[in-house]
GUFIBA-317517 format. One record per residue (C-alpha): residue number from 1; residue in one letter; x, y, z. Coordinates in nm, 4 decimals. Each point is the difference from the previous one (the first is absolute). Layout:
BEGIN
<rec nr="NUM" rest="A" east="X" north="Y" up="Z"/>
...
This chain:
BEGIN
<rec nr="1" rest="X" east="1.4955" north="14.0447" up="-3.0865"/>
<rec nr="2" rest="X" east="-0.0331" north="-0.1474" up="-0.3470"/>
<rec nr="3" rest="X" east="0.2927" north="-0.1577" up="-0.1778"/>
<rec nr="4" rest="X" east="0.1036" north="0.1073" up="-0.3514"/>
<rec nr="5" rest="X" east="0.2124" north="-0.1760" up="-0.2581"/>
<rec nr="6" rest="X" east="0.2679" north="0.2238" up="-0.1478"/>
<rec nr="7" rest="X" east="0.2842" north="-0.0463" up="-0.2471"/>
<rec nr="8" rest="X" east="0.3347" north="0.1761" up="0.0215"/>
<rec nr="9" rest="X" east="0.2676" north="0.0182" up="-0.2684"/>
<rec nr="10" rest="X" east="0.3628" north="-0.0127" up="0.1125"/>
<rec nr="11" rest="X" east="0.3087" north="0.0944" up="-0.1989"/>
<rec nr="12" rest="X" east="0.3722" north="0.0457" up="0.0653"/>
<rec nr="13" rest="X" east="0.2988" north="0.0825" up="-0.2214"/>
<rec nr="14" rest="X" east="0.2657" north="0.0891" up="0.2554"/>
<rec nr="15" rest="X" east="0.2125" north="-0.2264" up="0.2186"/>
<rec nr="16" rest="X" east="-0.1223" north="-0.3470" up="0.0874"/>
<rec nr="17" rest="X" east="-0.3322" north="0.0331" up="-0.1786"/>
<rec nr="18" rest="X" east="-0.1502" north="-0.3312" up="0.1099"/>
<rec nr="19" rest="X" east="0.0956" north="0.0696" up="0.3594"/>
<rec nr="20" rest="X" east="-0.1662" north="0.3419" up="-0.0046"/>
<rec nr="21" rest="X" east="-0.3208" north="-0.1564" up="-0.1344"/>
<rec nr="22" rest="X" east="0.0110" north="-0.2780" up="0.2607"/>
<rec nr="23" rest="X" east="0.0514" north="0.2555" up="0.2780"/>
<rec nr="24" rest="X" east="-0.2897" north="0.2125" up="-0.1231"/>
<rec nr="25" rest="X" east="-0.2292" north="-0.3058" up="-0.0082"/>
<rec nr="26" rest="X" east="0.1121" north="-0.0969" up="0.3520"/>
<rec nr="27" rest="X" east="-0.0689" north="0.3505" up="0.1327"/>
<rec nr="28" rest="X" east="-0.3468" north="-0.0015" up="-0.1564"/>
<rec nr="29" rest="X" east="-0.0771" north="-0.3349" up="0.1580"/>
<rec nr="30" rest="X" east="0.1316" north="0.1221" up="0.3357"/>
<rec nr="31" rest="X" east="-0.2240" north="0.3072" up="0.0003"/>
<rec nr="32" rest="X" east="-0.3083" north="-0.0099" up="0.2201"/>
<rec nr="33" rest="X" east="-0.3229" north="-0.0604" up="-0.1947"/>
<rec nr="34" rest="X" east="0.1902" north="-0.1072" up="-0.3138"/>
<rec nr="35" rest="X" east="0.0491" north="-0.3630" up="-0.1018"/>
<rec nr="36" rest="X" east="0.1911" north="-0.1064" up="-0.3101"/>
<rec nr="37" rest="X" east="-0.2118" north="-0.2615" up="-0.1781"/>
<rec nr="38" rest="X" east="0.2256" north="-0.0720" up="-0.2987"/>
<rec nr="39" rest="X" east="0.3067" north="0.1261" up="-0.1849"/>
<rec nr="40" rest="X" east="0.0439" north="-0.0317" up="-0.3760"/>
<rec nr="41" rest="X" east="0.3079" north="-0.1137" up="-0.1853"/>
<rec nr="42" rest="X" east="0.2688" north="0.2622" up="-0.0538"/>
<rec nr="43" rest="X" east="0.0377" north="0.1424" up="-0.3503"/>
<rec nr="44" rest="X" east="0.3001" north="0.1954" up="-0.1297"/>
<rec nr="45" rest="X" east="-0.0634" north="0.2995" up="-0.2260"/>
<rec nr="46" rest="X" east="0.1917" north="0.2869" up="-0.1512"/>
<rec nr="47" rest="X" east="-0.0729" north="0.3549" up="0.1259"/>
<rec nr="48" rest="X" east="-0.2859" north="0.1670" up="-0.1845"/>
<rec nr="49" rest="X" east="0.0298" north="0.3204" up="-0.2047"/>
<rec nr="50" rest="X" east="0.3750" north="-0.0355" up="-0.0414"/>
<rec nr="51" rest="X" east="0.0566" north="0.0781" up="0.3670"/>
<rec nr="52" rest="X" east="0.3440" north="-0.0470" up="0.1506"/>
<rec nr="53" rest="X" east="0.0904" north="-0.2907" up="0.2240"/>
<rec nr="54" rest="X" east="0.0175" north="-0.3755" up="-0.0134"/>
<rec nr="55" rest="X" east="-0.2766" north="-0.2477" up="-0.0668"/>
<rec nr="56" rest="X" east="-0.2859" north="-0.0329" up="0.2446"/>
<rec nr="57" rest="X" east="-0.1201" north="-0.2993" up="0.1891"/>
<rec nr="58" rest="X" east="-0.3768" north="0.0180" up="0.0371"/>
<rec nr="59" rest="X" east="-0.2612" north="-0.1938" up="0.1924"/>
<rec nr="60" rest="X" east="-0.3607" north="0.0340" up="0.1107"/>
<rec nr="61" rest="X" east="-0.1262" north="-0.0763" up="0.3484"/>
<rec nr="62" rest="X" east="-0.3584" north="-0.0802" up="0.0958"/>
<rec nr="63" rest="X" east="-0.1011" north="0.1070" up="0.3498"/>
<rec nr="64" rest="X" east="-0.2965" north="-0.0093" up="0.2308"/>
<rec nr="65" rest="X" east="-0.0371" north="0.3145" up="0.2055"/>
<rec nr="66" rest="X" east="-0.2325" north="0.1754" up="0.2415"/>
<rec nr="67" rest="X" east="0.1570" north="0.3426" up="-0.0550"/>
<rec nr="68" rest="X" east="-0.1324" north="0.2553" up="-0.2460"/>
<rec nr="69" rest="X" east="0.1668" north="0.0658" up="-0.3349"/>
<rec nr="70" rest="X" east="0.1456" north="0.3268" up="0.1335"/>
<rec nr="71" rest="X" east="0.1374" north="-0.1743" up="0.3092"/>
<rec nr="72" rest="X" east="0.1457" north="-0.2758" up="-0.2167"/>
<rec nr="73" rest="X" east="0.1659" north="0.2559" up="-0.2236"/>
<rec nr="74" rest="X" east="0.1539" north="0.1728" up="0.3018"/>
<rec nr="75" rest="X" east="0.1385" north="-0.3323" up="0.1207"/>
<rec nr="76" rest="X" east="0.1458" north="-0.0704" up="-0.3440"/>
<rec nr="77" rest="X" east="0.1830" north="0.3356" up="0.0054"/>
<rec nr="78" rest="X" east="0.1426" north="-0.0830" up="0.3428"/>
<rec nr="79" rest="X" east="0.1292" north="-0.3327" up="-0.1316"/>
<rec nr="80" rest="X" east="0.1571" north="0.1699" up="-0.3035"/>
<rec nr="81" rest="X" east="0.1716" north="0.2539" up="0.2257"/>
<rec nr="82" rest="X" east="0.1289" north="-0.2696" up="0.2358"/>
<rec nr="83" rest="X" east="0.1607" north="-0.1785" up="-0.2967"/>
<rec nr="84" rest="X" east="0.1779" north="0.3083" up="-0.1318"/>
<rec nr="85" rest="X" east="-0.2404" north="0.1148" up="-0.2690"/>
<rec nr="86" rest="X" east="0.0734" north="0.3581" up="-0.1075"/>
<rec nr="87" rest="X" east="-0.3098" north="0.1797" up="-0.1252"/>
<rec nr="88" rest="X" east="0.0314" north="0.2699" up="-0.2619"/>
<rec nr="89" rest="X" east="0.0801" north="-0.0309" up="-0.3705"/>
<rec nr="90" rest="X" east="-0.2325" north="-0.2273" up="-0.1949"/>
<rec nr="91" rest="X" east="0.1650" north="-0.3095" up="-0.1510"/>
<rec nr="92" rest="X" east="0.3017" north="0.0376" up="0.2306"/>
<rec nr="93" rest="X" east="0.1640" north="-0.3257" up="0.1154"/>
<rec nr="94" rest="X" east="-0.1306" north="-0.1203" up="0.3340"/>
<rec nr="95" rest="X" east="0.0668" north="-0.2639" up="0.2626"/>
<rec nr="96" rest="X" east="-0.3702" north="-0.0755" up="0.0264"/>
<rec nr="97" rest="X" east="-0.3221" north="0.1290" up="-0.1475"/>
<rec nr="98" rest="X" east="-0.3440" north="-0.0944" up="0.1294"/>
<rec nr="99" rest="X" east="-0.3097" north="0.0811" up="-0.2071"/>
<rec nr="100" rest="X" east="-0.3560" north="-0.0612" up="0.1131"/>
<rec nr="101" rest="X" east="-0.1532" north="-0.1693" up="-0.3039"/>
<rec nr="102" rest="X" east="-0.3483" north="-0.0935" up="0.1206"/>
<rec nr="103" rest="X" east="-0.1905" north="0.0398" up="0.3249"/>
<rec nr="104" rest="X" east="-0.3045" north="-0.2224" up="-0.0283"/>
<rec nr="105" rest="X" east="-0.2087" north="0.1341" up="-0.2842"/>
<rec nr="106" rest="X" east="0.0291" north="0.3602" up="0.1177"/>
<rec nr="107" rest="X" east="0.0743" north="0.2921" up="-0.2304"/>
<rec nr="108" rest="X" east="0.1984" north="0.2666" up="0.1869"/>
<rec nr="109" rest="X" east="0.1189" north="0.3385" up="-0.1285"/>
<rec nr="110" rest="X" east="0.1755" north="0.2237" up="0.2541"/>
<rec nr="111" rest="X" east="0.2958" north="0.2366" up="-0.0098"/>
<rec nr="112" rest="X" east="0.2435" north="-0.2779" up="0.0904"/>
<rec nr="113" rest="X" east="-0.1780" north="-0.3229" up="-0.0895"/>
<rec nr="114" rest="X" east="-0.1563" north="-0.1408" up="-0.3178"/>
<rec nr="115" rest="X" east="-0.1544" north="-0.3478" up="0.0179"/>
<rec nr="116" rest="X" east="-0.0027" north="-0.2020" up="-0.2189"/>
<rec nr="117" rest="X" east="0.3589" north="0.0994" up="-0.0714"/>
<rec nr="118" rest="X" east="-0.0144" north="0.2165" up="-0.3109"/>
<rec nr="119" rest="X" east="0.2728" north="-0.1946" up="-0.1845"/>
<rec nr="120" rest="X" east="-0.0571" north="-0.3611" up="0.1076"/>
<rec nr="121" rest="X" east="-0.1837" north="-0.0919" up="-0.3217"/>
<rec nr="122" rest="X" east="0.3101" north="0.1099" up="-0.1964"/>
<rec nr="123" rest="X" east="0.2408" north="-0.2313" up="0.1819"/>
<rec nr="124" rest="X" east="0.0263" north="-0.3628" up="-0.1044"/>
<rec nr="125" rest="X" east="0.2113" north="-0.0793" up="0.3041"/>
<rec nr="126" rest="X" east="-0.2810" north="0.1235" up="0.2270"/>
<rec nr="127" rest="X" east="-0.2759" north="-0.1786" up="-0.1893"/>
<rec nr="128" rest="X" east="0.1956" north="-0.3262" up="-0.0109"/>
<rec nr="129" rest="X" east="0.0304" north="0.0159" up="0.3771"/>
<rec nr="130" rest="X" east="-0.3696" north="0.0757" up="0.0362"/>
<rec nr="131" rest="X" east="-0.0854" north="-0.2929" up="-0.2261"/>
<rec nr="132" rest="X" east="0.1937" north="-0.2349" up="0.2264"/>
<rec nr="133" rest="X" east="-0.2552" north="0.0824" up="0.2691"/>
<rec nr="134" rest="X" east="-0.3188" north="0.0369" up="-0.2047"/>
<rec nr="135" rest="X" east="-0.0017" north="0.0604" up="-0.3750"/>
<rec nr="136" rest="X" east="-0.3779" north="0.0506" up="0.0061"/>
<rec nr="137" rest="X" east="0.0182" north="0.2888" up="0.2479"/>
<rec nr="138" rest="X" east="-0.1565" north="0.3091" up="-0.1591"/>
<rec nr="139" rest="X" east="0.1594" north="0.3443" up="-0.0161"/>
<rec nr="140" rest="X" east="-0.2541" north="0.2347" up="0.1668"/>
<rec nr="141" rest="X" east="0.0389" north="0.2751" up="-0.2619"/>
<rec nr="142" rest="X" east="0.0791" north="-0.1857" up="-0.3226"/>
<rec nr="143" rest="X" east="-0.2560" north="-0.2753" up="0.0739"/>
<rec nr="144" rest="X" east="0.2245" north="-0.2670" up="-0.1473"/>
<rec nr="145" rest="X" east="0.1789" north="-0.2890" up="0.1690"/>
<rec nr="146" rest="X" east="0.3702" north="-0.0021" up="0.0827"/>
<rec nr="147" rest="X" east="0.0449" north="-0.2697" up="-0.2643"/>
<rec nr="148" rest="X" east="-0.1717" north="0.2072" up="-0.2682"/>
<rec nr="149" rest="X" east="0.2043" north="0.3078" up="0.0903"/>
<rec nr="150" rest="X" east="0.3214" north="-0.2043" up="-0.0154"/>
<rec nr="151" rest="X" east="-0.0898" north="-0.1300" up="-0.3464"/>
<rec nr="152" rest="X" east="-0.0222" north="0.3589" up="-0.1249"/>
<rec nr="153" rest="X" east="0.3698" north="0.0547" up="0.0780"/>
<rec nr="154" rest="X" east="0.1477" north="-0.3093" up="-0.1685"/>
<rec nr="155" rest="X" east="0.2659" north="-0.0236" up="0.2710"/>
<rec nr="156" rest="X" east="0.1191" north="0.3610" up="-0.0351"/>
<rec nr="157" rest="X" east="0.0028" north="0.2845" up="0.2536"/>
<rec nr="158" rest="X" east="-0.1024" north="0.3571" up="-0.0768"/>
<rec nr="159" rest="X" east="0.0069" north="0.3448" up="0.1588"/>
<rec nr="160" rest="X" east="-0.2364" north="0.2814" up="-0.0896"/>
<rec nr="161" rest="X" east="0.1747" north="0.3107" up="-0.1311"/>
<rec nr="162" rest="X" east="-0.1861" north="0.3280" up="-0.0504"/>
<rec nr="163" rest="X" east="0.2956" north="0.1375" up="-0.1960"/>
<rec nr="164" rest="X" east="-0.0847" north="-0.2169" up="-0.3009"/>
<rec nr="165" rest="X" east="-0.3086" north="0.0019" up="-0.2258"/>
<rec nr="166" rest="X" east="-0.2763" north="-0.2172" up="0.1427"/>
<rec nr="167" rest="X" east="-0.0712" north="-0.1864" up="-0.3223"/>
<rec nr="168" rest="X" east="-0.2708" north="-0.2675" up="0.0158"/>
<rec nr="169" rest="X" east="-0.0250" north="-0.2187" up="-0.3116"/>
<rec nr="170" rest="X" east="-0.3010" north="-0.2104" up="-0.0986"/>
<rec nr="171" rest="X" east="0.1087" north="-0.3016" up="-0.2076"/>
<rec nr="172" rest="X" east="-0.1684" north="-0.2787" up="-0.1942"/>
<rec nr="173" rest="X" east="-0.0911" north="-0.1276" up="-0.3450"/>
<rec nr="174" rest="X" east="-0.2064" north="0.1876" up="-0.2565"/>
<rec nr="175" rest="X" east="-0.3646" north="0.0156" up="0.1030"/>
<rec nr="176" rest="X" east="0.0558" north="-0.0728" up="0.3690"/>
<rec nr="177" rest="X" east="-0.1254" north="0.3437" up="0.1127"/>
<rec nr="178" rest="X" east="0.3225" north="0.1903" up="0.0706"/>
<rec nr="179" rest="X" east="-0.1168" north="0.3394" up="-0.1228"/>
<rec nr="180" rest="X" east="-0.3377" north="-0.0267" up="0.1723"/>
<rec nr="181" rest="X" east="0.1682" north="-0.0810" up="0.3291"/>
<rec nr="182" rest="X" east="0.2717" north="0.2637" up="-0.0368"/>
<rec nr="183" rest="X" east="-0.2604" north="0.2720" up="-0.0620"/>
<rec nr="184" rest="X" east="-0.2101" north="-0.1104" up="0.2969"/>
<rec nr="185" rest="X" east="0.3021" north="-0.0178" up="0.2306"/>
<rec nr="186" rest="X" east="0.1234" north="0.3429" up="-0.1076"/>
<rec nr="187" rest="X" east="-0.3432" north="0.1474" up="0.0686"/>
<rec nr="188" rest="X" east="-0.0200" north="-0.1639" up="0.3435"/>
<rec nr="189" rest="X" east="0.3517" north="0.1137" up="0.0921"/>
<rec nr="190" rest="X" east="-0.0338" north="0.3441" up="-0.1551"/>
<rec nr="191" rest="X" east="0.3166" north="-0.0476" up="-0.2058"/>
<rec nr="192" rest="X" east="0.1134" north="0.0098" up="-0.3617"/>
<rec nr="193" rest="X" east="-0.0521" north="-0.2952" up="-0.2326"/>
<rec nr="194" rest="X" east="0.2356" north="-0.0563" up="-0.2938"/>
<rec nr="195" rest="X" east="-0.1430" north="-0.2118" up="-0.2822"/>
<rec nr="196" rest="X" east="0.2196" north="-0.1807" up="-0.2492"/>
<rec nr="197" rest="X" east="-0.0070" north="0.1572" up="-0.3459"/>
<rec nr="198" rest="X" east="-0.1866" north="-0.2983" up="-0.1420"/>
<rec nr="199" rest="X" east="-0.2461" north="0.1664" up="-0.2358"/>
<rec nr="200" rest="X" east="0.2542" north="0.2685" up="-0.0950"/>
<rec nr="201" rest="X" east="0.2467" north="-0.2548" up="-0.1429"/>
<rec nr="202" rest="X" east="-0.0131" north="0.0625" up="-0.3793"/>
<rec nr="203" rest="X" east="0.1467" north="-0.3416" up="-0.0801"/>
<rec nr="204" rest="X" east="-0.2169" north="-0.2216" up="0.2159"/>
<rec nr="205" rest="X" east="-0.2856" north="-0.0677" up="-0.2394"/>
<rec nr="206" rest="X" east="0.2441" north="-0.0982" up="-0.2745"/>
<rec nr="207" rest="X" east="0.1877" north="-0.2318" up="0.2355"/>
<rec nr="208" rest="X" east="-0.3256" north="-0.1725" up="0.0978"/>
<rec nr="209" rest="X" east="-0.0672" north="-0.0290" up="-0.3760"/>
<rec nr="210" rest="X" east="0.3230" north="-0.2028" up="-0.0222"/>
<rec nr="211" rest="X" east="0.2269" north="0.2751" up="-0.1363"/>
<rec nr="212" rest="X" east="0.2986" north="-0.1603" up="0.1748"/>
<rec nr="213" rest="X" east="0.2503" north="0.2503" up="-0.1418"/>
<rec nr="214" rest="X" east="-0.1683" north="0.2714" up="0.2117"/>
<rec nr="215" rest="X" east="0.0197" north="-0.1954" up="0.3261"/>
<rec nr="216" rest="X" east="0.3290" north="0.1657" up="0.0963"/>
<rec nr="217" rest="X" east="-0.1481" north="0.3479" up="-0.0607"/>
<rec nr="218" rest="X" east="-0.2982" north="-0.0868" up="0.2199"/>
<rec nr="219" rest="X" east="0.2129" north="-0.1340" up="0.2835"/>
<rec nr="220" rest="X" east="0.2386" north="0.2952" up="-0.0113"/>
<rec nr="221" rest="X" east="-0.2974" north="0.2370" up="0.0050"/>
<rec nr="222" rest="X" east="-0.1268" north="-0.1665" up="0.3160"/>
<rec nr="223" rest="X" east="0.3457" north="-0.0072" up="0.1544"/>
<rec nr="224" rest="X" east="0.0674" north="0.3687" up="-0.0648"/>
<rec nr="225" rest="X" east="-0.3410" north="0.1130" up="0.1244"/>
<rec nr="226" rest="X" east="0.0302" north="-0.2048" up="0.3203"/>
<rec nr="227" rest="X" east="0.3532" north="0.1207" up="0.0678"/>
<rec nr="228" rest="X" east="-0.1262" north="0.3559" up="-0.0393"/>
<rec nr="229" rest="X" east="-0.3008" north="-0.0594" up="0.2294"/>
<rec nr="230" rest="X" east="0.1925" north="-0.1839" up="0.2716"/>
<rec nr="231" rest="X" east="0.3226" north="0.1970" up="-0.0006"/>
<rec nr="232" rest="X" east="0.1022" north="0.0589" up="0.3608"/>
<rec nr="233" rest="X" east="0.0460" north="0.3711" up="-0.0672"/>
<rec nr="234" rest="X" east="-0.3560" north="0.0269" up="-0.1350"/>
<rec nr="235" rest="X" east="-0.1642" north="-0.1517" up="0.3093"/>
<rec nr="236" rest="X" east="-0.0274" north="0.1934" up="0.3247"/>
<rec nr="237" rest="X" east="0.1634" north="-0.1588" up="0.3072"/>
<rec nr="238" rest="X" east="-0.2450" north="-0.1027" up="0.2700"/>
<rec nr="239" rest="X" east="-0.3049" north="0.0163" up="-0.2286"/>
<rec nr="240" rest="X" east="-0.1999" north="-0.3082" up="-0.0962"/>
<rec nr="241" rest="X" east="-0.0547" north="-0.0536" up="-0.3715"/>
<rec nr="242" rest="X" east="-0.1823" north="-0.2989" up="-0.1510"/>
<rec nr="243" rest="X" east="0.0876" north="-0.1562" up="-0.3347"/>
<rec nr="244" rest="X" east="-0.2007" north="-0.2578" up="-0.1937"/>
<rec nr="245" rest="X" east="0.3152" north="-0.1907" up="-0.0949"/>
<rec nr="246" rest="X" east="0.3257" north="-0.1155" up="0.1540"/>
<rec nr="247" rest="X" east="0.3100" north="0.1117" up="-0.1885"/>
<rec nr="248" rest="X" east="0.1531" north="-0.3480" up="0.0130"/>
<rec nr="249" rest="X" east="-0.2659" north="-0.1334" up="-0.2352"/>
<rec nr="250" rest="X" east="0.2029" north="0.1640" up="-0.2772"/>
<rec nr="251" rest="X" east="0.2265" north="-0.3011" up="-0.0296"/>
<rec nr="252" rest="X" east="-0.2954" north="-0.2406" up="0.0070"/>
<rec nr="253" rest="X" east="-0.1655" north="0.1566" up="-0.3024"/>
<rec nr="254" rest="X" east="0.3255" north="0.0667" up="-0.1841"/>
<rec nr="255" rest="X" east="0.1022" north="-0.3647" up="0.0319"/>
<rec nr="256" rest="X" east="-0.3431" north="-0.1107" up="-0.1257"/>
<rec nr="257" rest="X" east="-0.0299" north="0.2366" up="-0.2974"/>
<rec nr="258" rest="X" east="0.3491" north="0.0710" up="-0.1370"/>
<rec nr="259" rest="X" east="0.2251" north="-0.2141" up="-0.2150"/>
<rec nr="260" rest="X" east="0.3645" north="-0.0544" up="0.0992"/>
<rec nr="261" rest="X" east="0.1393" north="0.3052" up="-0.1829"/>
<rec nr="262" rest="X" east="-0.2754" north="0.2283" up="0.1261"/>
<rec nr="263" rest="X" east="0.0404" north="-0.1303" up="0.3549"/>
<rec nr="264" rest="X" east="0.3729" north="0.0804" up="-0.0073"/>
<rec nr="265" rest="X" east="-0.0780" north="0.3598" up="-0.0978"/>
<rec nr="266" rest="X" east="-0.2686" north="0.0206" up="0.2647"/>
<rec nr="267" rest="X" east="0.2185" north="-0.1378" up="0.2800"/>
<rec nr="268" rest="X" east="0.2692" north="0.2584" up="-0.0742"/>
<rec nr="269" rest="X" east="-0.2495" north="0.2854" up="0.0268"/>
<rec nr="270" rest="X" east="-0.1542" north="-0.1530" up="0.3112"/>
<rec nr="271" rest="X" east="0.3414" north="-0.0246" up="0.1689"/>
<rec nr="272" rest="X" east="0.0701" north="0.3659" up="-0.0808"/>
<rec nr="273" rest="X" east="-0.3224" north="0.1309" up="0.1528"/>
<rec nr="274" rest="X" east="-0.1348" north="-0.2383" up="0.2670"/>
<rec nr="275" rest="X" east="0.2272" north="0.1286" up="0.2778"/>
<rec nr="276" rest="X" east="-0.1779" north="0.3380" up="-0.0062"/>
<rec nr="277" rest="X" east="-0.3378" north="-0.1575" up="0.0811"/>
<rec nr="278" rest="X" east="-0.1398" north="0.0219" up="0.3535"/>
<rec nr="279" rest="X" east="-0.0530" north="-0.3386" up="0.1633"/>
<rec nr="280" rest="X" east="-0.3441" north="-0.0701" up="0.1486"/>
<rec nr="281" rest="X" east="-0.0520" north="-0.0053" up="0.3748"/>
<rec nr="282" rest="X" east="-0.2864" north="-0.2444" up="-0.0589"/>
<rec nr="283" rest="X" east="-0.1266" north="-0.2177" up="-0.2846"/>
<rec nr="284" rest="X" east="-0.3599" north="-0.1188" up="-0.0210"/>
<rec nr="285" rest="X" east="-0.0201" north="-0.3107" up="-0.2175"/>
<rec nr="286" rest="X" east="-0.3519" north="-0.0586" up="-0.1297"/>
<rec nr="287" rest="X" east="-0.0645" north="-0.3618" up="-0.0917"/>
<rec nr="288" rest="X" east="-0.2937" north="-0.1290" up="-0.2028"/>
<rec nr="289" rest="X" east="-0.0513" north="-0.2980" up="-0.2274"/>
<rec nr="290" rest="X" east="0.1225" north="0.0703" up="-0.3551"/>
<rec nr="291" rest="X" east="-0.3417" north="-0.1015" up="-0.1367"/>
<rec nr="292" rest="X" east="-0.1762" north="0.2650" up="0.2119"/>
<rec nr="293" rest="X" east="0.2540" north="0.2581" up="-0.1176"/>
<rec nr="294" rest="X" east="-0.0574" north="-0.1007" up="-0.3623"/>
<rec nr="295" rest="X" east="-0.3769" north="0.0382" up="0.0450"/>
<rec nr="296" rest="X" east="0.0560" north="0.3519" up="0.1358"/>
<rec nr="297" rest="X" east="0.2249" north="0.0857" up="-0.2948"/>
<rec nr="298" rest="X" east="-0.2742" north="-0.1075" up="-0.2387"/>
<rec nr="299" rest="X" east="-0.2629" north="0.2014" up="0.1874"/>
<rec nr="300" rest="X" east="0.1986" north="0.3230" up="0.0004"/>
<rec nr="301" rest="X" east="0.0404" north="-0.0532" up="-0.3757"/>
<rec nr="302" rest="X" east="0.3202" north="0.1813" up="-0.0860"/>
<rec nr="303" rest="X" east="0.0344" north="-0.1088" up="-0.3648"/>
<rec nr="304" rest="X" east="0.3759" north="-0.0657" up="0.0088"/>
<rec nr="305" rest="X" east="-0.0330" north="-0.2192" up="0.3125"/>
<rec nr="306" rest="X" east="-0.2452" north="-0.2446" up="-0.1504"/>
<rec nr="307" rest="X" east="0.2825" north="-0.2139" up="-0.1421"/>
<rec nr="308" rest="X" east="0.1312" north="-0.0785" up="0.3498"/>
<rec nr="309" rest="X" east="-0.0231" north="-0.3734" up="0.0667"/>
<rec nr="310" rest="X" east="-0.0515" north="-0.1920" up="0.3219"/>
<rec nr="311" rest="X" east="0.3414" north="-0.1658" up="-0.0254"/>
<rec nr="312" rest="X" east="0.1675" north="0.3397" up="-0.0123"/>
<rec nr="313" rest="X" east="-0.1715" north="0.1082" up="0.3226"/>
<rec nr="314" rest="X" east="0.0879" north="-0.3300" up="0.1656"/>
<rec nr="315" rest="X" east="0.3660" north="0.0513" up="-0.0906"/>
<rec nr="316" rest="X" east="-0.0044" north="0.3558" up="0.1329"/>
<rec nr="317" rest="X" east="-0.1617" north="-0.1139" up="0.3245"/>
<rec nr="318" rest="X" east="0.2829" north="-0.2504" up="0.0421"/>
<rec nr="319" rest="X" east="0.2568" north="0.2715" up="-0.0696"/>
<rec nr="320" rest="X" east="-0.1473" north="0.2218" up="0.2710"/>
<rec nr="321" rest="X" east="0.0030" north="-0.2895" up="0.2472"/>
<rec nr="322" rest="X" east="0.3689" north="-0.0601" up="-0.0740"/>
<rec nr="323" rest="X" east="0.0772" north="0.3709" up="0.0356"/>
<rec nr="324" rest="X" east="-0.1536" north="0.0277" up="0.3446"/>
<rec nr="325" rest="X" east="0.1155" north="-0.3407" up="0.1221"/>
<rec nr="326" rest="X" east="0.3474" north="0.1463" up="0.0362"/>
<rec nr="327" rest="X" east="-0.0992" north="0.3622" up="0.0591"/>
<rec nr="328" rest="X" east="0.1915" north="0.1736" up="0.2799"/>
<rec nr="329" rest="X" east="-0.0214" north="0.3641" up="-0.1098"/>
<rec nr="330" rest="X" east="-0.3095" north="0.0734" up="0.2091"/>
<rec nr="331" rest="X" east="-0.2873" north="-0.1728" up="0.1775"/>
<rec nr="332" rest="X" east="-0.2553" north="-0.1606" up="-0.2325"/>
<rec nr="333" rest="X" east="-0.3697" north="-0.0247" up="0.0814"/>
<rec nr="334" rest="X" east="-0.1494" north="-0.2806" up="-0.2072"/>
<rec nr="335" rest="X" east="-0.3744" north="0.0244" up="-0.0569"/>
<rec nr="336" rest="X" east="-0.1382" north="-0.3200" up="-0.1446"/>
<rec nr="337" rest="X" east="-0.3164" north="-0.0757" up="-0.1924"/>
<rec nr="338" rest="X" east="-0.3093" north="0.0349" up="0.2177"/>
<rec nr="339" rest="X" east="0.2038" north="0.1602" up="0.2791"/>
<rec nr="340" rest="X" east="-0.0358" north="0.3626" up="-0.1053"/>
<rec nr="341" rest="X" east="-0.2447" north="0.2074" up="-0.2031"/>
<rec nr="342" rest="X" east="0.1391" north="0.3163" up="-0.1612"/>
<rec nr="343" rest="X" east="-0.3524" north="0.1419" up="-0.0180"/>
<rec nr="344" rest="X" east="-0.0841" north="-0.0597" up="0.3673"/>
<rec nr="345" rest="X" east="0.0590" north="0.3192" up="0.2016"/>
<rec nr="346" rest="X" east="0.0628" north="-0.1886" up="0.3238"/>
<rec nr="347" rest="X" east="0.2640" north="-0.2178" up="-0.1693"/>
<rec nr="348" rest="X" east="0.1704" north="0.3087" up="-0.1409"/>
<rec nr="349" rest="X" east="-0.0068" north="0.1713" up="0.3423"/>
<rec nr="350" rest="X" east="0.1597" north="-0.3083" up="0.1561"/>
<rec nr="351" rest="X" east="0.2740" north="-0.0013" up="-0.2649"/>
<rec nr="352" rest="X" east="0.0586" north="0.3749" up="0.0412"/>
<rec nr="353" rest="X" east="0.0636" north="-0.0625" up="0.3696"/>
<rec nr="354" rest="X" east="0.2548" north="-0.2668" up="-0.0937"/>
<rec nr="355" rest="X" east="0.1741" north="0.2522" up="-0.2270"/>
<rec nr="356" rest="X" east="0.0180" north="0.2539" up="0.2832"/>
<rec nr="357" rest="X" east="0.1691" north="-0.2546" up="0.2226"/>
<rec nr="358" rest="X" east="0.2670" north="-0.0843" up="-0.2584"/>
<rec nr="359" rest="X" east="0.0736" north="0.3566" up="-0.1146"/>
<rec nr="360" rest="X" east="0.1735" north="0.2863" up="0.1784"/>
<rec nr="361" rest="X" east="-0.1725" north="0.3294" up="-0.0708"/>
<rec nr="362" rest="X" east="0.1618" north="0.3327" up="0.0755"/>
């Protein structure tokens, strides 16, 4: 009988948490046809989704096994039961929780078992444990390494929630291809695409022509239109919608274009309205060299954009990098220059599959 490598996530937030994890690992290792190869460090986390109970201790165990995935799952349930796990309400506190994360490179979908685990790519504490074993190990569905998946989370943990709008925001500097990608993704996913009211802004051409006194009007126009588009009450829960901007870029552009008095007015309005905006479940950050973006801007030949300078795009690119360096509101998929082609159907299909894995559709 062939041997398979599998990975199991362990968590406890009741009683002696470390002891429950140690006992679960010992029982796995004592089971016929299962050998524990390695155990990750333990990581403490708060309960997800505002669930009740104390903090969790979490770990990942790597095993070698000759049993099937179904047989392994059955053994895991037996271990949970022996350690006092009560099954029932989701997110309830538990003495021990065992999740089958990976079983070789198999993809399994049955009534009681999904492998790879459907949420593992949303959990930094899981991916950190996996990276201790092999950061280059590929996720069979997402086709990205554990290290790459961990980088998307920036140390945060997330839970999919079909009761909220499934907003996916494409971000990046002017000319990077946001609208092209957003349209292609929406078509592939069969969902709505919301475009920023760029050409509809009546002040924009004057602002590009250096009418600085109108900069506040332009920024407030953008702010109001985006608040209206992304209002939580305007977006349907459980439905994916793609935007060609991320709302948080508002502050980037306001800080770059407004003087001190205008910025004070803008910040007040922003503070009054931003809380009504739906947060994205996923951000896609398109990255391209500012010079390439400038060349595209010149080719598309919008008259009011022709005054944009390379230095301005370089500054904006730096602002976006700073924004997402500390981003913990959602996972971020970074697509660098030469890594992705918005016009390539296979690339768009791959990205659409990533979106499906990070969103929760009703």
